[in-house]
Residue frames as a rotation matrix with the C-alpha (Angstrom) as fourth column:
MET 1
0.563 0.825 -0.035 0.03
0.826 -0.563 0.012 0.00
-0.009 -0.035 -0.999 0.00
ALA 2
-0.615 -0.689 0.384 1.35
0.675 -0.711 -0.195 3.41
0.407 0.139 0.903 -0.96
VAL 3
0.273 0.693 -0.667 0.30
0.905 -0.421 -0.067 6.47
-0.327 -0.585 -0.742 0.88
ARG 4
-0.326 -0.402 0.855 0.16
0.666 -0.740 -0.094 10.04
0.671 0.539 0.509 -0.43
ILE 5
-0.014 0.254 -0.967 0.10
0.924 -0.366 -0.109 12.96
-0.382 -0.895 -0.229 1.83
THR 6
-0.115 -0.097 0.989 -0.84
0.502 -0.864 -0.027 16.57
0.857 0.493 0.148 1.37
PHE 7
-0.244 -0.106 -0.964 -0.46
0.964 -0.131 -0.230 19.12
-0.101 -0.986 0.134 4.11
LYS 8
0.270 0.300 0.915 -1.94
0.262 -0.937 0.230 22.53
0.927 0.178 -0.331 5.02
PRO 9
-0.604 -0.620 -0.501 -0.12
0.647 -0.016 -0.762 24.33
0.464 -0.785 0.411 7.85
GLY 10
-0.669 0.116 0.734 -1.35
-0.248 -0.966 -0.073 26.53
0.700 -0.231 0.675 10.59
MET 11
-0.936 0.349 0.032 -3.33
0.033 0.178 -0.983 26.71
-0.349 -0.920 -0.178 13.83
LYS 12
-0.249 0.899 -0.360 -6.45
-0.796 -0.402 -0.453 28.01
-0.552 0.174 0.815 12.12
GLN 13
-0.194 0.121 -0.973 -6.23
-0.852 0.471 0.229 25.18
0.486 0.874 0.012 9.55
SER 14
-0.915 -0.212 -0.343 -5.87
0.003 0.847 -0.531 22.58
0.404 -0.487 -0.774 12.23
GLN 15
-0.715 0.699 0.030 -9.04
-0.178 -0.141 -0.974 23.88
-0.676 -0.702 0.225 13.96
GLN 16
-0.053 0.734 -0.677 -11.09
-0.963 -0.217 -0.159 23.98
-0.264 0.643 0.719 10.70
ALA 17
-0.338 -0.095 -0.936 -10.01
-0.578 0.806 0.127 20.58
0.743 0.584 -0.327 9.64
ALA 18
-0.997 -0.015 -0.070 -10.74
0.048 0.588 -0.807 19.17
0.054 -0.809 -0.586 13.12
ARG 19
-0.426 0.903 -0.052 -14.24
-0.522 -0.292 -0.801 20.61
-0.739 -0.315 0.596 12.99
TYR 20
0.136 0.406 -0.904 -14.84
-0.969 0.246 -0.035 19.08
0.208 0.880 0.427 9.48
PHE 21
-0.639 -0.418 -0.646 -13.22
-0.339 0.906 -0.252 15.74
0.691 0.058 -0.721 10.48
HIS 22
-0.923 0.296 0.245 -15.21
-0.191 0.198 -0.961 15.66
-0.333 -0.934 -0.126 13.71
ASP 23
-0.084 0.957 -0.276 -18.46
-0.907 -0.189 -0.377 15.98
-0.413 0.219 0.884 11.70
THR 24
0.055 0.089 -0.994 -17.56
-0.761 0.648 0.016 12.76
0.646 0.756 0.104 9.82
VAL 25
-0.864 -0.503 -0.026 -16.68
-0.357 0.648 -0.672 10.84
0.355 -0.572 -0.740 12.94
GLY 26
-0.376 0.781 0.500 -20.24
-0.787 0.016 -0.617 10.75
-0.489 -0.625 0.608 14.26
GLY 27
0.579 0.663 -0.475 -21.46
-0.815 0.478 -0.327 8.54
0.010 0.576 0.817 11.43
LEU 28
-0.119 -0.717 -0.687 -18.37
-0.495 0.642 -0.585 6.34
0.861 0.270 -0.431 11.59
VAL 29
-0.877 -0.180 0.445 -18.76
-0.478 0.243 -0.844 5.74
0.044 -0.953 -0.299 15.33
GLU 30
-0.012 0.976 0.218 -22.40
-0.875 0.095 -0.474 5.02
-0.483 -0.197 0.853 14.85
ALA 31
0.527 0.137 -0.839 -21.73
-0.698 0.632 -0.335 2.47
0.484 0.762 0.429 12.17
LEU 32
-0.495 -0.817 -0.295 -18.96
-0.435 0.528 -0.729 0.89
0.752 -0.233 -0.617 14.31
LEU 33
-0.783 0.190 0.593 -21.28
-0.583 0.108 -0.805 0.53
-0.217 -0.976 0.026 17.32
GLU 34
0.100 0.948 -0.302 -24.11
-0.992 0.120 0.048 -0.98
0.081 0.295 0.952 15.42
GLY 35
0.727 0.261 -0.635 -24.69
-0.273 0.959 0.081 -4.57
0.630 0.114 0.768 16.55
CYS 36
-0.323 -0.907 -0.269 -21.92
0.063 0.263 -0.963 -4.37
0.944 -0.328 -0.028 19.11
GLU 37
0.767 0.443 -0.464 -21.99
0.464 0.115 0.878 -4.98
0.443 -0.889 -0.118 22.83
GLU 38
0.385 -0.645 0.660 -20.05
-0.666 -0.690 -0.285 -2.84
0.640 -0.330 -0.695 25.41
HIS 39
0.603 -0.351 -0.716 -17.42
0.624 0.767 0.149 -4.66
0.497 -0.537 0.681 27.42
HIS 40
0.743 -0.228 0.629 -15.83
-0.471 -0.847 0.249 -2.77
0.475 -0.481 -0.737 30.37
PHE 41
0.429 -0.654 -0.624 -12.41
0.741 0.649 -0.171 -3.41
0.517 -0.389 0.763 31.85
ARG 42
0.837 -0.186 0.515 -10.62
-0.415 -0.828 0.376 -1.68
0.356 -0.528 -0.770 34.77
ILE 43
0.289 -0.851 -0.439 -6.99
0.653 0.510 -0.560 -1.94
0.700 -0.125 0.703 35.60
THR 44
0.988 0.132 0.084 -6.12
0.018 -0.633 0.774 -0.52
0.155 -0.763 -0.627 39.02
ALA 45
0.155 -0.981 0.116 -2.64
0.052 -0.109 -0.993 0.84
0.987 0.160 0.034 39.73
ASP 46
-0.236 -0.307 -0.922 -0.88
0.857 0.381 -0.346 0.77
0.457 -0.872 0.174 43.15
HIS 47
-0.943 -0.298 -0.147 -1.35
0.332 -0.837 -0.435 4.49
0.006 -0.459 0.888 43.66
GLY 48
-0.345 0.905 -0.251 -5.11
0.225 -0.180 -0.958 4.42
-0.911 -0.386 -0.141 43.35
ALA 49
-0.265 0.262 -0.928 -5.45
-0.823 -0.563 0.076 5.54
-0.503 0.784 0.365 39.75
ALA 50
-0.107 0.287 0.952 -7.25
0.222 0.940 -0.258 3.16
-0.969 0.183 -0.164 37.36
LEU 51
-0.878 -0.164 -0.449 -7.28
-0.420 -0.185 0.889 2.64
-0.229 0.969 0.094 33.62
GLN 52
0.011 0.961 0.276 -10.76
-0.114 0.275 -0.955 2.29
-0.993 -0.020 0.112 32.25
ILE 53
-0.916 -0.240 -0.322 -11.17
-0.358 0.125 0.925 0.62
-0.182 0.963 -0.201 28.91
ARG 54
0.172 0.960 0.222 -14.56
-0.237 0.259 -0.936 0.30
-0.956 0.109 0.272 27.18
ILE 55
-0.919 -0.378 -0.115 -14.64
-0.250 0.332 0.909 -1.84
-0.306 0.864 -0.400 24.08
TRP 56
0.202 0.979 -0.005 -17.58
-0.595 0.119 -0.795 -2.24
-0.778 0.163 0.606 21.82
SER 57
-0.736 -0.469 -0.488 -17.53
-0.677 0.480 0.559 -5.36
-0.028 0.741 -0.671 19.67
ALA 58
0.119 0.843 -0.525 -19.79
-0.767 0.414 0.491 -8.07
0.631 0.344 0.696 18.33
THR 59
0.605 0.054 -0.794 -18.10
0.324 0.895 0.307 -10.62
0.727 -0.443 0.524 20.68
ALA 60
0.958 -0.284 0.037 -16.38
-0.146 -0.375 0.915 -10.34
-0.247 -0.882 -0.401 24.04
PRO 61
0.423 -0.868 -0.262 -12.62
-0.644 -0.085 -0.760 -9.82
0.638 0.490 -0.594 23.51
ASP 62
0.867 -0.210 -0.451 -10.53
0.408 0.820 0.402 -12.66
0.285 -0.533 0.797 24.77
GLN 63
0.648 -0.662 -0.376 -7.14
0.298 -0.234 0.926 -12.34
-0.701 -0.712 0.045 26.53
GLU 64
-0.207 -0.794 0.572 -5.23
0.868 0.122 0.482 -12.29
-0.452 0.596 0.663 23.32
VAL 65
0.189 0.401 0.896 -7.30
0.756 -0.642 0.128 -9.50
0.627 0.653 -0.424 21.88
LEU 66
0.958 0.219 -0.183 -7.03
0.283 -0.653 0.702 -7.51
0.035 -0.725 -0.688 25.10
HIS 67
0.286 -0.940 -0.185 -3.27
0.455 -0.037 0.890 -7.80
-0.843 -0.338 0.418 25.13
GLY 68
-0.364 -0.369 0.855 -2.97
0.931 -0.115 0.346 -6.90
-0.030 0.922 0.385 21.48
LEU 69
0.590 0.635 0.499 -5.36
0.580 -0.763 0.285 -3.93
0.562 0.121 -0.818 22.06
MET 70
0.868 -0.254 -0.426 -3.28
0.240 -0.536 0.809 -2.67
-0.434 -0.805 -0.405 24.93
ASP 71
-0.160 -0.965 0.206 -0.11
0.689 0.041 0.723 -2.92
-0.707 0.258 0.659 22.84
LEU 72
-0.175 0.200 0.964 -1.82
0.923 -0.309 0.232 -1.10
0.344 0.930 -0.130 20.00
LEU 73
0.839 0.539 0.070 -3.20
0.455 -0.767 0.452 1.62
0.297 -0.347 -0.889 22.22
LEU 74
0.527 -0.710 -0.467 0.24
0.382 -0.294 0.876 2.23
-0.759 -0.640 0.116 23.84
GLY 75
-0.376 -0.719 0.584 1.83
0.821 0.035 0.570 2.45
-0.431 0.694 0.577 20.39
LEU 76
0.080 0.521 0.850 -0.74
0.820 -0.520 0.241 4.70
0.567 0.677 -0.468 18.99
ARG 77
0.930 0.234 -0.283 -0.53
0.361 -0.721 0.592 7.01
-0.065 -0.653 -0.755 22.05
ALA 78
0.065 -0.977 -0.205 3.25
0.444 -0.156 0.882 7.25
-0.894 -0.149 0.424 21.58
ASP 79
-0.406 -0.149 0.902 2.73
0.913 -0.116 0.392 7.97
0.046 0.982 0.183 17.84
LEU 80
0.534 0.698 0.478 0.34
0.638 -0.703 0.314 10.88
0.555 0.137 -0.820 18.66
ARG 81
0.744 -0.344 -0.573 2.59
0.371 -0.500 0.783 12.25
-0.556 -0.795 -0.244 21.37
THR 82
-0.324 -0.912 0.254 5.41
0.667 -0.030 0.744 12.31
-0.671 0.410 0.618 18.79
LEU 83
-0.162 0.333 0.929 3.23
0.879 -0.378 0.289 14.00
0.448 0.864 -0.231 16.21
GLN 84
0.823 0.568 -0.006 2.05
0.506 -0.728 0.464 16.65
0.259 -0.385 -0.886 18.68
GLU 85
0.522 -0.704 -0.481 5.60
0.303 -0.373 0.877 17.47
-0.797 -0.604 0.019 19.85
ASP 86
-0.364 -0.669 -0.648 7.23
-0.544 -0.412 0.731 17.38
-0.756 0.618 -0.214 16.41
PRO 87
0.656 0.754 0.023 5.21
-0.405 0.378 -0.832 16.34
-0.637 0.537 0.554 13.35
GLY 88
-0.166 -0.895 0.414 8.48
-0.053 0.428 0.902 15.83
-0.985 0.128 -0.118 11.49
GLY 89
-0.569 -0.129 -0.812 6.99
-0.745 -0.339 0.575 16.34
-0.350 0.932 0.097 7.97
GLN 90
0.377 0.792 -0.480 5.11
-0.926 0.335 -0.175 14.31
0.022 0.510 0.860 5.47
ASP 91
-0.273 -0.477 -0.835 7.53
-0.439 0.834 -0.333 11.31
0.856 0.276 -0.437 5.51
ARG 92
-0.978 -0.079 0.195 6.84
-0.210 0.356 -0.910 10.79
0.002 -0.931 -0.365 9.23
VAL 93
-0.210 0.971 0.110 3.08
-0.787 -0.101 -0.608 11.10
-0.580 -0.215 0.786 8.78
ALA 94
0.225 0.239 -0.945 3.24
-0.862 0.501 -0.078 8.66
0.455 0.832 0.319 5.76
LYS 95
-0.640 -0.530 -0.556 5.11
-0.245 0.827 -0.507 6.12
0.728 -0.189 -0.659 7.85
LEU 96
-0.864 0.386 0.322 2.67
-0.300 0.118 -0.947 6.39
-0.404 -0.915 0.014 10.79
ALA 97
0.039 0.972 -0.234 -0.39
-0.900 -0.067 -0.431 6.35
-0.435 0.227 0.871 8.63
THR 98
-0.081 -0.087 -0.993 0.90
-0.666 0.746 -0.011 3.23
0.742 0.660 -0.118 6.72
ASP 99
-0.936 -0.249 -0.251 1.26
0.002 0.706 -0.708 1.47
0.353 -0.663 -0.660 10.10
TRP 100
-0.631 0.754 0.185 -2.16
-0.506 -0.219 -0.835 2.68
-0.588 -0.620 0.519 11.33
LEU 101
0.219 0.832 -0.510 -3.78
-0.944 0.047 -0.328 1.31
-0.248 0.553 0.795 8.20
SER 102
-0.662 -0.406 -0.630 -2.14
-0.464 0.882 -0.082 -2.12
0.589 0.238 -0.772 8.37
VAL 103
0.337 0.829 -0.447 -4.17
-0.197 0.526 0.827 -4.90
0.921 -0.190 0.341 9.81
HIS 104
-0.723 -0.446 0.528 -4.19
-0.598 0.020 -0.802 -5.17
0.347 -0.895 -0.281 13.63
LEU 105
-0.510 0.453 0.731 -5.85
-0.645 0.362 -0.673 -7.60
-0.570 -0.815 0.108 16.04
GLY 106
-0.753 0.121 0.647 -6.56
0.348 0.907 0.236 -10.21
-0.558 0.403 -0.725 13.33
GLY 107
-0.830 0.432 0.352 -8.81
0.219 -0.327 0.919 -7.90
0.512 0.840 0.177 11.37
ALA 108
-0.475 0.651 -0.592 -11.15
0.838 0.129 -0.531 -7.04
-0.270 -0.748 -0.607 14.30
ASP 109
-0.234 0.541 0.808 -14.00
0.187 -0.790 0.583 -4.53
0.954 0.287 0.083 14.03
LEU 110
0.182 0.341 -0.922 -14.27
0.976 0.053 0.212 -2.65
0.121 -0.939 -0.323 17.35
TYR 111
0.348 0.015 0.937 -14.51
-0.035 -0.999 0.029 0.71
0.937 -0.043 -0.347 19.00
ALA 112
0.122 -0.339 -0.933 -12.50
0.932 0.361 -0.009 1.44
0.340 -0.868 0.361 22.19
GLU 113
0.578 -0.033 0.816 -12.29
-0.207 -0.973 0.107 4.32
0.790 -0.230 -0.569 24.63
LEU 114
-0.037 -0.667 -0.745 -9.54
0.819 0.406 -0.404 4.67
0.572 -0.625 0.531 27.15
ALA 115
0.556 0.251 0.792 -9.84
-0.194 -0.888 0.418 6.78
0.808 -0.386 -0.445 30.22
VAL 116
-0.557 -0.713 -0.425 -7.60
0.378 0.238 -0.895 7.31
0.739 -0.659 0.137 33.28
GLU 117
0.580 0.807 0.116 -9.58
0.200 -0.279 0.939 7.50
0.790 -0.521 -0.323 36.51
HIS 118
-0.483 -0.820 0.307 -7.87
-0.054 -0.321 -0.945 9.46
0.874 -0.473 0.111 39.24
PRO 119
-0.277 0.451 -0.848 -8.70
0.899 0.433 -0.063 8.85
0.339 -0.780 -0.526 42.90
GLY 120
-0.946 0.076 0.317 -10.80
-0.156 -0.959 -0.238 11.47
0.286 -0.274 0.918 44.58
PRO 121
-0.638 0.748 0.182 -14.32
-0.263 0.011 -0.965 12.03
-0.723 -0.664 0.190 46.00
VAL 122
0.588 0.809 0.012 -15.84
-0.233 0.184 -0.955 11.84
-0.774 0.559 0.297 42.64
PRO 123
-0.274 -0.855 0.441 -13.67
0.323 0.350 0.879 9.85
-0.906 0.383 0.180 40.25
GLU 124
0.202 0.272 -0.941 -13.49
-0.719 -0.611 -0.331 11.47
-0.665 0.744 0.072 36.78
GLU 125
-0.166 -0.255 0.953 -13.87
0.336 0.893 0.298 9.08
-0.927 0.370 -0.063 33.85
ARG 126
0.650 0.301 -0.698 -13.54
-0.450 -0.588 -0.672 11.21
-0.613 0.751 -0.246 30.78
PRO 127
0.682 -0.425 0.595 -12.16
0.659 0.710 -0.248 9.27
-0.317 0.562 0.764 27.76
GLU 128
0.330 -0.659 -0.676 -8.81
-0.351 -0.751 0.560 10.69
-0.876 0.053 -0.479 26.73
PHE 129
-0.748 -0.563 -0.353 -8.35
-0.577 0.287 0.765 8.34
-0.329 0.775 -0.539 23.73
ALA 130
0.363 0.834 0.415 -10.68
-0.366 0.537 -0.760 6.70
-0.857 0.124 0.500 21.29
LEU 131
-0.774 -0.596 -0.212 -9.95
-0.487 0.347 0.802 4.18
-0.405 0.724 -0.559 18.52
GLY 132
0.507 0.859 0.072 -12.11
-0.543 0.384 -0.747 2.72
-0.669 0.339 0.661 15.85
LEU 133
-0.741 -0.667 0.078 -10.96
-0.400 0.532 0.746 -0.35
-0.539 0.522 -0.661 13.91
VAL 134
0.566 0.803 -0.185 -12.60
-0.649 0.295 -0.702 -1.54
-0.509 0.517 0.688 10.78
HIS 135
0.952 -0.237 -0.195 -11.27
0.082 0.809 -0.582 -4.88
0.296 0.538 0.790 9.57
GLY 136
0.528 -0.736 -0.425 -8.34
0.803 0.268 0.532 -4.22
-0.278 -0.622 0.732 11.87
ARG 137
-0.391 -0.649 0.653 -7.34
0.766 -0.622 -0.159 -0.97
0.510 0.438 0.740 10.27
CYS 138
-0.523 0.124 -0.843 -7.49
0.646 -0.587 -0.488 2.27
-0.555 -0.800 0.227 12.17
ALA 139
-0.155 0.612 0.775 -10.47
0.887 -0.259 0.382 4.13
0.434 0.747 -0.503 10.88
MET 140
0.594 0.269 0.758 -10.49
-0.116 -0.904 0.412 6.72
0.796 -0.333 -0.505 13.70
ILE 141
-0.182 -0.636 -0.750 -7.93
0.926 0.145 -0.348 7.80
0.330 -0.758 0.563 16.36
SER 142
0.365 0.404 0.839 -8.98
0.184 -0.914 0.361 10.64
0.913 0.023 -0.408 18.57
THR 143
-0.279 -0.337 -0.899 -7.45
0.960 -0.093 -0.263 12.55
0.005 -0.937 0.349 21.48
ASP 144
0.466 0.432 -0.772 -7.86
0.562 -0.818 -0.119 16.18
-0.683 -0.379 -0.624 22.63
THR 145
0.171 -0.554 -0.815 -5.13
-0.398 -0.795 0.457 17.36
-0.902 0.246 -0.356 20.25
VAL 146
-0.800 -0.465 -0.379 -5.01
-0.534 0.265 0.803 14.92
-0.273 0.845 -0.460 17.38
LEU 147
0.264 0.885 0.384 -7.80
-0.347 0.458 -0.818 13.42
-0.900 0.083 0.428 15.18
PHE 148
-0.855 -0.434 -0.283 -7.27
-0.462 0.391 0.796 10.85
-0.235 0.812 -0.535 12.49
THR 149
-0.109 0.919 0.378 -10.38
-0.251 0.342 -0.905 9.68
-0.962 -0.194 0.194 10.65
TRP 150
-0.660 0.077 0.747 -11.69
0.682 0.478 0.553 7.86
-0.315 0.875 -0.368 7.57
LEU 151
-0.534 0.459 -0.710 -13.32
-0.387 -0.879 -0.278 10.43
-0.752 0.126 0.647 5.37
ASP 152
0.552 0.639 -0.536 -14.17
-0.786 0.184 -0.590 8.47
-0.278 0.747 0.604 2.17
ASP 153
0.947 -0.208 0.246 -13.05
0.275 0.919 -0.281 5.42
-0.168 0.334 0.928 0.20
SER 154
0.340 -0.936 0.096 -9.20
0.906 0.299 -0.299 5.40
0.251 0.188 0.950 0.63
ILE 155
-0.117 -0.355 0.927 -9.09
0.105 -0.933 -0.344 8.99
0.988 0.057 0.146 2.00
PHE 156
0.364 0.153 -0.919 -8.34
0.917 0.115 0.382 9.84
0.164 -0.982 -0.098 5.65
GLY 157
0.495 -0.147 0.856 -7.84
-0.035 -0.988 -0.149 13.17
0.868 0.044 -0.494 7.46
LEU 158
0.104 -0.487 -0.867 -5.36
0.975 0.220 -0.006 13.98
0.194 -0.845 0.498 10.24
ALA 159
0.531 0.074 0.844 -5.62
-0.028 -0.994 0.105 17.20
0.847 -0.079 -0.526 12.18
VAL 160
-0.061 -0.660 -0.749 -2.83
0.932 0.231 -0.280 18.09
0.358 -0.715 0.601 14.67
ALA 161
0.813 0.511 -0.281 -3.79
0.582 -0.734 0.350 20.95
-0.027 -0.448 -0.894 16.99
GLY 162
0.657 -0.496 -0.568 -1.70
-0.120 -0.812 0.571 24.03
-0.744 -0.307 -0.593 16.43
HIS 163
-0.384 -0.856 0.346 0.18
0.103 0.333 0.937 22.42
-0.918 0.395 -0.039 13.54
GLY 164
-0.520 0.266 -0.812 -2.10
-0.841 -0.323 0.433 21.87
-0.147 0.908 0.392 10.57
SER 165
0.383 0.738 0.555 -3.95
-0.481 0.673 -0.562 19.18
-0.788 -0.052 0.613 8.72
TYR 166
-0.766 -0.624 -0.156 -3.06
-0.492 0.413 0.767 16.34
-0.414 0.664 -0.623 6.42
LEU 167
0.534 0.802 -0.265 -5.07
-0.813 0.403 -0.420 14.48
-0.230 0.441 0.868 3.73
VAL 168
-0.505 -0.695 0.512 -3.89
-0.544 0.717 0.437 10.89
-0.671 -0.058 -0.739 3.61
GLU 169
0.520 0.638 -0.569 -4.74
-0.852 0.334 -0.404 8.79
-0.068 0.694 0.716 0.48
THR 170
-0.139 -0.530 0.836 -4.02
-0.249 0.836 0.489 5.20
-0.958 -0.141 -0.248 0.12
VAL 171
0.475 0.180 -0.861 -3.21
-0.876 0.010 -0.481 4.00
-0.078 0.984 0.162 -3.48
SER 172
0.145 -0.416 0.898 -2.25
-0.264 0.858 0.441 0.55
-0.954 -0.301 0.015 -4.47
GLY 173
0.269 -0.063 0.961 -0.78
0.667 0.732 -0.140 -1.29
-0.694 0.679 0.239 -7.51
ALA 174
-0.358 -0.396 0.845 -0.48
0.922 -0.293 0.253 0.37
0.147 0.870 0.470 -10.88
ASN 175
0.581 0.632 0.514 -2.62
0.556 -0.769 0.317 3.29
0.595 0.101 -0.797 -9.68
ALA 176
0.502 -0.425 -0.753 -0.02
0.692 -0.325 0.645 4.31
-0.519 -0.845 0.131 -7.10
GLU 177
-0.551 -0.831 0.082 2.08
0.694 -0.401 0.599 6.05
-0.464 0.387 0.797 -9.86
HIS 178
-0.788 0.279 0.549 -0.76
0.363 -0.510 0.780 7.63
0.497 0.814 0.300 -11.86
HIS 179
0.023 0.793 -0.609 -3.20
0.998 0.014 0.056 8.50
0.053 -0.610 -0.791 -8.98
ARG 180
0.070 0.139 0.988 -4.49
0.315 -0.942 0.111 12.05
0.946 0.304 -0.110 -9.03
TRP 181
-0.842 -0.389 -0.374 -3.53
0.492 -0.266 -0.829 14.20
0.223 -0.882 0.415 -6.08
ARG 182
0.377 0.913 0.156 -6.26
0.677 -0.386 0.626 15.71
0.632 -0.131 -0.764 -4.06
ARG 183
-0.414 -0.478 0.775 -5.85
-0.073 -0.831 -0.552 18.92
0.907 -0.285 0.309 -2.07
ALA 184
-0.477 0.216 -0.852 -6.18
0.874 0.223 -0.432 19.23
0.096 -0.951 -0.295 1.61
SER 185
-0.274 0.395 0.877 -8.77
0.154 -0.882 0.445 21.89
0.949 0.257 0.180 2.50
């Protein structure tokens, strides 16, 4: 799979793109949740904080899927942190997007939210990370500062707060060399 990237810089651009991409996410999440059941997991740390994971899938995730999902979530969080600190240009985005769009978790369809619950009188459980997988490929990754989402057939958007937005296109085979470029807007 080849990936083509276009970039539009700027804080205002990142905000406009995030609003546009956010509008497409609602339909995607709705489609992901259709026919799925919610599965809730809680991992408590020694200092009282807990990691809350909610997974919506057609079947209950087994231990292998849970471990794979945790590895994937940790890797994606590190990728997003790197992007936010230093996007590093289109080559870095192309490498990350290629990885995100490869098959994970045996091709699973699921939606997951991750929240860190801090101890206190009223524990806060606000999701800080959301992931949507379609046939094991990242169709949506969302945090407060980065949003990656499927926009249309083989077209994905990536908004990085304060930096700009990317249009990511997947092209394959003979079409990779002759594919028309689209503009990020």
